[in-house]
C-alpha positions in Angstrom: 209.5 256.7 -35.2 211.3 259.2 -32.8 209.7 263.2 -33.3 212.6 265.8 -34.1 211.3 267.9 -31.2 214.7 269.0 -28.9 213.2 272.1 -25.9 210.1 271.4 -27.2 210.5 272.6 -30.1 209.7 271.3 -33.6 213.2 270.7 -35.1 213.2 272.8 -38.7 214.5 270.1 -41.1 217.5 271.1 -43.6 219.6 270.6 -46.6 221.4 267.2 -45.6 223.9 265.0 -47.0 224.8 260.8 -45.6 226.3 257.9 -46.4 224.4 254.0 -45.3 224.4 250.5 -45.9 221.7 249.2 -46.6 221.2 245.1 -46.0 219.0 244.0 -48.8 219.6 240.4 -48.1 217.7 240.5 -44.8 214.9 242.1 -46.1 214.1 239.6 -49.5 214.6 236.6 -47.3 211.0 234.4 -48.0 210.3 236.7 -50.7 208.9 235.4 -53.9 211.6 235.1 -56.8 209.2 237.5 -59.3 208.7 240.7 -56.9 212.4 241.1 -54.9 213.8 243.7 -57.2 210.5 245.4 -57.0 210.4 244.7 -53.5 214.3 245.4 -52.8 213.9 249.6 -54.3 210.9 249.5 -52.1 212.8 248.7 -49.4 215.4 250.9 -50.2 212.9 254.2 -51.0 211.1 253.4 -46.9 214.5 253.2 -45.2 214.8 256.9 -46.9 211.3 258.0 -46.2 212.6 257.3 -42.3 216.2 258.5 -42.1 215.0 262.1 -44.0 211.3 262.8 -43.2 210.5 263.1 -46.5 207.4 262.3 -48.5 209.0 262.3 -51.9 211.4 260.1 -52.8 213.7 260.2 -56.3 216.4 257.0 -56.8 218.7 257.6 -59.3 219.5 255.5 -61.5 222.2 254.5 -61.7 221.5 253.1 -58.0 217.8 251.3 -60.2 220.4 249.9 -62.4 223.0 248.3 -60.0 219.9 247.0 -57.7 218.3 245.0 -61.0 221.8 244.1 -63.6 221.4 240.3 -62.0 218.0 240.3 -63.3 215.0 240.5 -61.6 215.6 237.6 -58.5 219.4 237.3 -57.9 219.2 240.8 -55.9 222.6 242.2 -53.9 223.3 241.2 -51.0 224.2 244.9 -49.3 224.4 248.3 -51.2 226.0 251.7 -50.3 223.8 254.3 -50.4 224.0 258.2 -50.0 221.0 259.4 -49.6 220.6 264.2 -49.9 217.9 266.4 -48.7 217.4 268.6 -50.5 215.0 271.8 -51.3 212.3 271.4 -53.8 212.6 274.5 -56.2 209.0 274.3 -57.3 207.0 276.8 -56.2 203.8 274.5 -56.5 205.3 271.6 -55.2 203.3 270.0 -51.9 206.9 269.1 -49.3 209.8 271.8 -49.1 212.5 268.8 -49.8 212.9 265.7 -51.4 215.9 263.2 -50.9 217.8 262.1 -54.1 219.6 258.5 -53.8 222.5 257.3 -55.2 225.1 254.9 -54.9 228.6 254.5 -53.9 230.4 252.1 -55.4 232.4 250.3 -52.8 235.4 247.8 -53.3 234.6 245.3 -49.4 231.8 247.0 -46.6 234.2 245.9 -43.4 234.2 248.9 -41.3 231.9 250.8 -42.3 229.8 253.0 -40.2 226.9 255.5 -41.5 229.2 258.8 -42.6 227.3 262.9 -43.1 228.6 264.1 -45.9 
């Protein structure tokens, strides 16, 4: 994990939105069938934590539905997601930021790269 340090100072987090493609097929090989969809959700959550440096990760219902729509064992091979880091409006929240993960529908995964939206 790379530290957010530039010129000896820790960089302050700010609101940002990025689009990613995640290959779930790679991460679900040799996982038993009845644990695939929950593991896929966990992997997406873990990916967002490492990319956005937030502990509080919220998954949109559309993404959850997309992962589960073919059942617990037939998880889609790839998924295109939008991760948004947002400010937490709760005063008593432990974290200043949370990130929201939404599903993006695409026709084809060819030539898609990580984009700042």
